C-alpha positions in Angstrom: -0.2 0.4 -0.1 1.1 3.5 -0.8 2.9 5.5 2.3 0.8 7.9 4.9 1.2 11.6 3.5 0.2 12.5 0.1 3.4 12.3 -2.3 4.1 16.0 -2.7 4.5 16.0 -7.2 1.3 14.9 -7.4 -2.3 15.8 -6.5 -4.6 12.7 -5.5 -6.3 12.8 -9.1 -3.1 12.6 -11.0 -2.1 9.8 -8.5 -4.7 7.8 -9.3 -4.2 8.3 -13.2 -0.3 7.2 -12.8 -1.4 3.9 -11.2 -4.2 3.1 -13.4 -1.3 3.7 -16.6 1.5 2.1 -14.9 -0.1 -1.0 -13.5 1.4 -2.3 -9.7 5.0 -3.9 -9.3 4.9 -6.4 -6.5 8.9 -5.7 -4.7 7.7 -9.5 -2.6 5.2 -11.2 -1.3 6.6 -12.3 2.0 4.6 -9.0 3.9 7.8 -9.4 6.6 10.2 -8.0 3.8 7.6 -6.4 1.8 7.7 -2.8 0.6 6.0 0.7 2.3 3.9 0.7 5.5 0.8 1.6 6.6 1.7 2.1 9.8 4.9 2.6 12.2 3.4 -0.2 15.0 7.1 -1.9 15.1 6.5 -2.9 11.5 8.7 -1.5 9.5 7.6 -3.0 5.7 5.2 -2.4 3.0 3.3 -4.2 0.2 2.6 -3.7 -3.1 4.2 -0.3 -4.6 3.4 0.9 -8.0 6.3 1.8 -10.4 7.1 5.3 -10.3 8.3 8.0 -12.8 11.8 7.6 -13.5 13.5 11.3 -12.6 13.7 13.6 -16.2 16.6 12.3 -18.5 19.1 14.6 -17.6 18.4 15.1 -13.9 21.6 15.3 -11.7 21.6 12.8 -9.2 23.2 12.8 -6.3 25.4 10.6 -3.6 27.4 10.6 -1.3 29.8 7.9 0.7 32.4 7.8 3.1 35.4 6.6 2.3 39.0 5.9 4.0 41.8 4.0 3.2 43.1 1.6 0.7 40.7 -1.0 1.0 37.9 1.2 0.9 38.8 2.9 -2.4 39.2 -0.1 -4.2 35.1 -1.3 -3.1 34.3 2.5 -4.1 35.5 1.6 -7.2 33.3 -1.6 -7.8 30.7 0.3 -6.4 30.9 2.9 -8.7 31.2 0.6 -11.4 28.1 -1.4 -11.2 26.1 2.6 -10.6 28.0 3.4 -14.0 26.9 -0.1 -15.8 23.4 1.1 -15.4 22.9 4.6 -14.8 21.2 6.8 -17.6 21.2 10.1 -15.6 24.5 12.2 -14.4 25.7 11.7 -11.3 27.4 14.1 -9.0 29.8 12.0 -6.1 30.3 13.7 -2.8 32.5 11.7 -0.9 34.1 11.9 2.0 37.9 10.8 2.9 41.0 11.0 4.5 44.3 11.8 2.8 44.6 8.8 1.5 41.9 7.9 -0.2 41.4 11.0 -1.2 44.6 11.5 -2.9 43.7 7.2 -4.3 40.3 8.6 -6.2 40.9 12.2 -7.2 43.9 10.2 -9.5 41.6 7.5 -10.1 38.0 9.7 -11.7 41.1 12.2 -13.2 42.5 9.8 -14.8 39.0 7.7 -15.8 37.2 10.5 -17.2 33.9 9.2 -17.4 31.2 11.5 -19.0 28.9 13.5 -17.2 30.3 12.2 -13.5 31.1 15.0 -11.0 33.2 14.2 -8.2 33.7 15.8 -4.4 35.8 15.8 -1.9 35.2 16.3 1.6 37.8 16.2 4.7 36.6 13.7 7.2 39.7 15.2 9.5 36.9 18.3 9.6 34.2 16.2 10.6 36.0 14.0 13.5 35.4 16.2 16.6 31.7 16.1 15.8 31.7 12.1 16.1 34.9 11.6 18.4 32.9 12.0 21.2 30.8 8.6 20.8 32.2 5.3 21.9 32.3 3.1 18.9 33.3 -1.0 18.9 32.6 -1.1 15.2 35.6 -2.2 12.4 34.7 1.0 10.9 35.4 3.3 13.8 34.7 7.3 13.3 34.2 6.7 9.6 31.2 4.5 10.3 29.7 7.7 12.3 30.3 10.4 10.0 27.0 10.2 7.8 25.5 11.3 11.0 27.1 14.9 10.0 26.1 15.2 6.2 23.4 17.0 6.5 25.9 20.0 7.6 29.0 18.8 5.5 27.4 18.7 2.6 26.4 21.7 0.4 23.5 23.9 1.9 21.6 24.4 -1.4 21.5 20.3 -1.7 18.5 18.8 -1.0 18.3 15.3 -1.2 20.6 13.0 -1.7 21.2 8.6 -1.6 23.6 7.6 1.1 25.6 4.8 0.4 27.8 2.7 2.5 31.0 1.2 0.2 30.0 -2.2 0.4 27.0 -2.1 -1.4 26.3 -3.5 -5.5 24.3 -2.3 -8.1 22.0 -4.7 -9.9 20.0 -2.0 -11.2 19.4 1.8 -12.6 20.4 4.3 -9.7 17.3 6.6 -10.9 14.9 4.0 -9.8 16.1 4.2 -5.9 16.1 8.1 -6.4 12.3 7.8 -8.2 11.6 7.1 -4.3 12.0 10.3 -2.9 8.3 10.7 -4.3 6.8 8.4 -2.0 8.3 10.7 1.0 5.3 12.4 3.2 5.6 15.8 3.7 7.3 14.6 7.7 9.2 12.1 6.2 13.0 12.9 6.0 14.9 9.2 5.6 14.0 6.7 3.7 15.8 3.3 5.2 15.3 -0.7 4.5 14.1 -2.8 7.6 17.3 -4.6 9.0 17.1 -8.0 8.2 18.2 -9.8 11.0 17.0 -10.1 14.3 19.8 -7.4 15.7 17.9 -5.1 17.0 15.6 -7.8 18.9 17.8 -8.9 21.3 18.0 -12.5 20.9 21.3 -13.3 19.0 23.1 -14.0 22.2 22.8 -14.1 26.2 22.7 -10.8 27.2 22.7 -9.2 24.0 21.6 -5.4 24.9 21.3 -3.5 21.6 20.5 0.0 20.9 16.7 0.7 20.7 14.9 0.6 17.3 11.4 0.4 16.0 11.2 -3.6 15.0 14.1 -5.4 13.6 15.4 -1.3 13.2 16.9 -0.5 9.8 20.0 -0.8 8.1 21.9 2.3 7.0 23.6 0.7 4.2 21.6 2.3 1.6 20.1 5.7 2.8 17.7 8.2 0.7 18.1 12.1 2.8 16.0 14.7 2.3 19.0 17.1 3.7 16.4 20.4 3.7 14.0 18.9 5.7 16.7 17.4 8.5 18.1 21.0 8.7 14.8 22.6 9.3 14.1 19.4 11.7 17.2 20.2 13.7 18.8 16.9 13.1 22.0 17.8 14.7 20.7 18.7 17.6 18.6 15.9 17.4 20.8 12.4 16.6 23.4 14.4 19.4 20.8 14.3 22.1 19.2 11.0 21.3 23.1 9.5 21.3 23.7 11.0 24.6 20.8 9.9 26.3 21.7 6.5 25.5 25.5 6.5 26.1 24.3 7.0 29.4 23.1 3.8 29.5 25.2 1.8 26.6 28.3 1.5 26.8 29.1 2.2 23.3 27.5 2.2 19.6 27.9 -1.7 18.1 27.0 -0.9 14.3 28.3 3.0 14.2 26.2 5.5 12.9 23.3 2.9 12.3 22.4 2.3 16.1 22.0 6.3 16.3 19.6 6.4 13.4 17.6 3.5 15.1 17.5 5.4 18.2 16.2 8.4 16.8 13.8 6.9 14.5 12.1 4.6 17.8 11.5 8.5 19.5 9.7 9.5 16.0 8.9 6.6 13.7 7.4 9.4 11.8 10.8 11.0 10.3 11.5 7.5 8.5 10.2 5.9 5.4 10.5 2.0 5.4 11.8 1.3 1.4 11.7 -1.9 -0.1 14.3 -5.1 0.6 15.2 -5.4 -2.5 17.5 -2.3 -2.3 19.0 -3.2 -0.1 19.5 -6.9 0.3 21.9 -7.3 3.1 23.8 -10.6 3.9 25.1 -10.3 7.5 26.5 -13.0 9.2 22.9 -13.4 10.8 20.9 -12.4 7.5 17.0 -13.2 6.9 17.1 -11.7 3.9 16.1 -14.7 2.0 12.8 -14.1 2.8 13.7 -11.0 0.1 15.1 -12.1 -2.5 13.1 -15.7 -2.3 10.4 -14.5 -3.9 11.6 -10.6 -5.1 10.7 -9.9 -9.2 14.4 -8.7 -8.9 17.4 -7.1 -6.5 18.6 -3.3 -6.7 21.3 -3.6 -4.7 23.5 -6.5 -2.8 25.1 -4.6 0.3 27.7 -6.9 1.9 27.3 -6.0 5.5 29.5 -8.5 7.3 32.8 -7.8 8.5 33.8 -11.2 6.4 32.2 -9.7 2.9 32.5 -11.8 0.1 33.3 -14.5 2.1 30.2 -14.6 4.6 28.2 -17.6 5.2 24.8 -18.1 3.0 24.1 -20.7 1.3 23.3 -18.4 -2.0 26.9 -16.4 -1.3 27.7 -17.5 -4.6 25.1 -15.9 -6.3 25.8 -12.5 -5.1 29.4 -13.0 -5.0 29.3 -13.2 -9.0 27.1 -10.6 -9.3 29.4 -8.3 -7.6 33.2 -9.9 -8.9 31.0 -8.8 -12.7 31.9 -5.3 -11.9 34.8 -6.3 -10.0 36.7 -7.8 -13.0 34.4 -5.5 -15.5 36.4 -3.2 -17.9 36.2 0.5 -16.6 37.2 1.6 -20.4 34.0 0.1 -21.4 32.4 2.6 -19.0 33.2 5.9 -20.6 30.0 6.3 -21.9 28.2 9.5 -23.3 24.8 10.1 -22.6 23.3 11.1 -25.3 20.8 13.9 -25.4 22.3 15.0 -21.7 24.8 17.7 -22.6 27.9 17.6 -19.9 31.0 19.3 -20.6 34.3 17.3 -20.9 36.6 18.5 -18.6 39.6 20.3 -20.1 41.5 17.5 -20.2 39.8 15.0 -21.5 38.5 18.2 -24.2 42.3 18.5 -25.0 42.4 15.0 -25.8 39.5 14.6 -27.9 41.3 17.7 -30.4 44.3 15.7 -30.5 42.9 12.3 -31.4 40.6 14.7 -34.1 43.8 15.4 -35.6 45.7 12.0 -35.7 46.2 11.3 -39.6 44.0 7.3 -40.9 46.8 7.2 -43.4 49.7 7.3 -40.4 51.6 4.5 -40.8 52.7 4.8 -37.3 49.0 6.0 -36.4 49.0 3.1 -33.3 51.8 4.7 -32.0 50.4 8.0 -31.9 47.2 7.0 -30.4 49.2 4.9 -27.9 51.3 7.9 -26.8 48.0 10.2 -26.7 46.3 7.4 -24.4 45.0 8.3 -20.8 44.5 5.7 -19.0 42.9 5.4 -15.5 45.5 4.7 -12.8 44.9 3.5 -9.3 47.7 4.7 -7.4 48.7 2.2 -3.9 46.6 -0.1 -4.9 47.2 -2.4 -1.8 48.3 -1.0 2.0 50.9 1.0 2.2 53.0 2.6 5.1 54.8 5.6 3.7 59.0 5.4 4.6 59.8 7.9 7.7 61.2 11.3 6.2 65.5 10.4 5.7 67.2 12.5 3.7 69.3 10.6 1.7 66.4 8.1 1.5 66.2 5.9 -2.3 63.1 4.4 -3.4 63.5 1.7 -6.4 61.2 2.4 -9.2 60.4 0.2 -12.3 57.1 -1.5 -13.7 55.7 -4.7 -15.0 52.9 -6.3 -16.3 50.9 -9.0 -15.3 53.8 -11.9 -16.9 56.7 -10.9 -14.5 54.6 -10.8 -10.9 57.3 -13.5 -10.4 60.2 -11.1 -10.2 58.6 -9.9 -6.9 59.4 -11.5 -4.7 63.4 -12.3 -5.5 62.7 -8.0 -6.1 62.0 -8.1 -2.3 64.5 -10.0 -0.9 67.2 -8.2 -3.1 66.0 -4.9 -1.4 64.8 -4.0 1.7 63.6 -0.1 0.7 60.9 1.0 -0.2 59.7 0.6 -3.7 57.5 2.1 -6.2 55.9 -0.3 -9.1 53.2 0.5 -11.6 51.7 -2.2 -12.7 50.3 -2.4 -16.2 47.2 -4.5 -15.9 43.3 -5.4 -17.3 40.4 -5.5 -14.0 40.8 -8.8 -13.7 44.1 -9.0 -13.9 44.0 -6.6 -11.1 42.6 -8.9 -9.0 44.5 -11.8 -9.7 47.4 -9.7 -8.2 45.7 -9.5 -4.9 45.4 -12.8 -5.0 49.1 -13.5 -5.3 49.7 -11.2 -2.8 48.1 -12.6 -0.4 49.1 -16.0 -1.1 53.2 -14.3 -0.3 54.3 -14.0 2.7 57.4 -12.2 1.7 54.8 -9.4 0.0 52.2 -9.5 2.3 55.2 -8.5 5.2 56.3 -5.3 2.7 54.2 -2.5 3.7 56.8 -0.2 2.1 56.1 -1.3 -1.6 53.7 1.1 -3.0 51.9 -1.0 -6.3 49.5 1.3 -8.3 47.5 -0.1 -11.1 47.8 1.5 -14.8 44.4 0.2 -16.2 45.6 -1.7 -19.4 44.1 0.0 -22.8 45.8 -0.4 -26.2 48.0 -2.4 -28.3 51.4 -1.3 -27.4 53.2 -1.3 -24.1 53.4 2.3 -22.5 56.3 1.9 -20.6 57.3 5.9 -20.1 54.1 6.7 -18.8 54.1 3.5 -16.6 57.9 4.9 -15.3 56.6 8.4 -14.8 53.3 6.8 -13.1 56.0 5.5 -10.8 58.2 8.5 -10.2 55.9 10.4 -9.2 54.5 8.3 -6.0 57.9 7.9 -5.3 58.1 9.6 -1.5 61.5 9.7 -0.8 64.3 12.6 -2.1 65.9 9.5 -4.5 65.1 7.4 -6.8 66.5 4.6 -8.5 65.3 3.9 -12.0 65.7 0.5 -12.2 64.0 -2.2 -14.0 61.9 -5.5 -12.6 64.3 -7.6 -14.4 67.4 -6.4 -12.6 67.8 -7.7 -9.0 70.1 -5.0 -7.2 73.0 -6.7 -4.6 71.9 -7.1 -1.2 74.0 -4.2 -0.1 72.8 -1.6 -2.8 70.4 -0.1 -1.6 72.5 0.8 2.3 75.2 1.5 -0.4 73.2 4.0 -2.3 72.2 5.9 1.0 75.9 6.4 1.6 76.9 7.4 -1.6 74.0 10.0 -1.6 75.7 11.2 1.5 79.6 10.9 0.9 78.9 12.9 -2.7 76.8 15.8 -1.1 73.9 15.7 -3.4 71.5 16.9 -1.2 73.5 20.4 -1.6 71.9 20.6 -5.1 74.8 19.2 -7.0 73.2 17.5 -9.8 74.0 13.9 -10.8 72.5 10.6 -12.1 74.7 7.6 -10.4 74.9 4.7 -12.6 74.8 1.5 -11.3 76.5 -0.8 -13.4 74.2 -3.5 -14.8 75.5 -7.6 -15.6 73.5 -10.4 -16.6 73.0 -14.3 -16.5 71.8 -16.7 -19.0 70.6 -19.4 -16.4 67.9 -18.9 -14.2 68.9 -20.6 -11.3 72.6 -19.4 -10.1 74.3 -18.6 -6.9 73.6 -14.7 -6.9 77.1 -12.8 -5.4 77.3 -11.0 -2.4 79.9 -8.7 -3.3 81.7 -7.1 -6.1 84.8 -9.9 -6.3 82.1 -12.7 -6.3 80.8 -10.8 -9.0 84.3 -10.3 -10.6 84.9 -14.2 -10.1 81.6 -15.1 -11.8 82.5 -12.8 -14.5 85.7 -14.1 -15.4 83.9 -18.0 -14.8 81.8 -16.6 -18.3 78.9 -17.5 -15.7 77.9 -13.4 -16.0 78.4 -10.8 -18.3 78.2 -7.0 -18.8 74.3 -6.2 -20.0 73.5 -6.5 -23.3 77.2 -6.7 -24.7 76.2 -9.1 -27.1 73.0 -7.9 -28.3 73.5 -3.9 -27.9 77.1 -3.1 -26.2 76.6 0.7 -27.7 74.4 1.1 -24.6 76.2 0.3 -22.0 79.5 0.7 -23.0 80.0 4.0 -22.1 80.1 3.3 -18.1 83.3 1.8 -19.0 83.2 -1.9 -17.3 87.1 -2.5 -17.5 87.5 0.5 -15.0 85.2 -0.4 -12.9 86.9 -3.3 -11.8 89.4 -1.6 -10.6 87.6 1.7 -9.4 87.4 2.4 -5.7 85.8 5.9 -6.0 83.1 7.2 -8.2 84.8 8.1 -11.7 82.9 10.5 -14.5 82.1 9.3 -17.7 80.8 11.0 -20.6 77.1 10.7 -22.3 77.3 8.8 -25.8 74.9 8.2 -28.4 72.5 5.2 -27.1 73.9 4.8 -24.0 71.2 3.7 -21.2 72.0 2.8 -17.9 69.9 2.1 -14.9 71.0 5.4 -12.5 69.5 7.3 -9.1 68.5 10.9 -9.6 66.3 13.4 -7.4 62.6 12.4 -8.0 62.7 15.6 -8.6 64.3 14.7 -12.3 63.3 15.3 -15.8 60.1 12.7 -16.3 60.7 9.5 -18.9 59.4 11.0 -23.0 55.9 9.0 -22.9 55.9 9.5 -26.8 58.0 6.1 -26.6 56.0 3.4 -26.4 56.8 0.0 -27.2 60.4 -1.2 -27.1 63.2 0.9 -28.4 64.9 4.2 -27.3 62.8 4.3 -24.2 65.5 5.2 -21.4 67.9 6.4 -24.3 65.9 9.2 -24.5 65.7 10.1 -20.7 69.5 9.7 -20.3 69.7 12.6 -23.5 67.2 14.9 -21.4 69.5 14.3 -18.3 72.5 15.1 -20.1 71.3 18.5 -22.0 70.0 19.8 -17.9 73.5 19.0 -17.4 73.7 16.1 -15.4 76.8 14.6 -14.6 77.7 10.9 -14.7 79.1 8.8 -11.5 79.5 5.0 -11.4 79.9 3.8 -8.5 82.6 1.4 -7.9 80.4 -1.2 -5.9 77.3 -0.9 -7.2 76.0 -3.7 -9.3 72.6 -5.5 -10.9 71.9 -8.4 -12.6 69.1 -8.7 -15.4 67.9 -12.4 -14.6 66.6 -13.8 -18.2 62.8 -14.1 -19.3 61.1 -14.9 -22.4 60.8 -11.9 -24.8 57.9 -9.2 -25.0 55.6 -9.0 -27.5 57.2 -5.4 -28.6 59.9 -6.8 -28.7 59.1 -9.3 -31.2 56.9 -7.0 -33.1 60.6 -4.4 -33.0 62.8 -7.6 -34.6 59.7 -8.9 -36.7 58.4 -5.6 -38.1 59.8 -3.1 -40.9 56.9 -0.6 -40.4 57.3 -0.7 -36.0 61.2 0.4 -36.9 60.6 2.9 -39.1 57.8 4.3 -36.8 60.4 4.1 -33.9 63.2 6.1 -36.2 60.2 8.8 -36.5 59.7 9.2 -33.0 63.6 9.7 -32.5 63.5 12.2 -35.0 60.3 14.2 -33.9 62.1 13.6 -30.4 65.4 15.8 -31.4 63.4 18.3 -33.0 62.2 18.9 -29.5 65.0 18.9 -28.4 66.4 21.3 -30.3 63.4 23.7 -30.3 64.1 23.5 -26.5 68.0 23.7 -25.9 68.8 25.4 -29.4 72.4 24.8 -30.4 72.7 22.7 -27.4 71.0 20.2 -29.0 73.4 19.6 -31.8 75.3 17.0 -29.7 72.4 14.7 -29.7 72.3 14.3 -33.1 74.8 11.3 -34.0 72.1 9.4 -31.8 69.9 9.5 -34.1 72.2 8.5 -36.9 72.9 4.6 -35.8 71.3 2.0 -38.3 69.1 0.2 -35.7 67.9 1.8 -32.2 69.6 0.4 -28.7 67.6 -2.8 -27.1 65.6 -1.0 -24.4 
């Protein structure tokens, strides 16, 4: 039956006409978990609900969430994917975040560039004093109480908002949920689904004493808020008075904001509009949700409101888990869909990108390279929990990039490098989930909180190697970075040695230097890694090791002067030479890699040219070394070797790079012209 009170938007005659024309939609046959109520006498249910017209096609829908930390940021992405998949309206997301989540999500939405989606951020730190006085046993901590303060935190002009927990998954258009605002009577200010467990009945275990609630109470994972009415009703004073009085006899909240919402509703039952159960199917440990979903025509929102989340014990959990995994692994690039008929100006970056792509010629044989260079990849920084290193004046972060086929290198790298790392991973959405499982299954990787993993989502046919390096470099938090590659294992003592060398060479005094770490390679998949320079030289003399690329591309590393390195006791200067591409340690604010070089060839060479052009001196460290391990060739190497067109395009990119260099540095760039006159491109 319909809620008490007349919907504001329709008179009785118009409402009757709508009902006749549209018919009735049965959300569930079981009255215990049915739909909208006729009374508040301990019953939070309803009967049949007529279909309501959806909001106008281009009406902006407002959604608020509270998000803190790395793991919850990943949950937000999955939730947003499920919303975007079904939505037909523009969305404005209001995100209350801590500093970690804001950094992650700002980068993500900036690079995602989804049309008709606006995102506003609100600082959770500023809101904490309003709820920090409330004792809370819930695992969400203070953040689990912040929905209480949303009416005051959100813009005063905002009158309606859907509030969501981050552990929900949509299975329908969120506009259908927004349409339920039309059911609110003049008195009602909050829309909630009944709690689908006996928690608030107080009979789950002996001495269980829950907060007061109306019947079974309500779950606050999905909330419709009439913000304007809440403000007029004095919501802040109302909930604070209720919480203060209840805490005189109760030690703390057990379910965070939900306990306080329910206590307020118990005192003021006319404030709430009970919503159909299908808008918050709750998969908690003691759920009775089967009464809802076993008879409902369809489900709208799934709520993983157990601490066990996807691993909650439920006989139907596989069905719901598969629905969630659909969006967890869904290619987010496909959600960059325009809402046709809804004018929505793109952000400036997207507009510039569209203009650049429009200028590309289909006749250009290097079109594939041009498109890959212009591609803006979705970036999810600090994909896993990460503890920033404590500030140290000479600290070094190892920077590298990898794809799925190099994950097996991570454990060895962690054993060799005990310091901070910033790694960019080029993955699909599904591979990102495989990566999570890979780390969780590794005791070595799980123990390292100082390794920052940044997922750059795959798009295009060429490997954007320099874009990946730039992402990893930009997220390094130490004063210096070691620009390495994932297939290189540093010597066990390299981290400490680099920090000592930086201090001894007084690089923090403003000296512009790039410290060269000599590279070697082995052709053996299993060998005994040398513990010192002396052991390395013995392996080199025995033919078990070689100077890096000495057979395929000696030009790339010959300027390091390995013969001199054998005897060196102190750092020594070397001169830049054509095609030189050593692995170096540089200040974090050094020039970035040139993103035009995608796929295979000249990507690191161009960076060394840029360093030399900016007058970085090249200093070879006498006790430093890394060893390259063998691996199967990448697809880009294979294409470079087999395709003349690929090699011609690389030469074109080199020519254009030199032209840009000349425009920037003038006559000083002439010496680099020789780097473009070689018969072949380098191998890295």
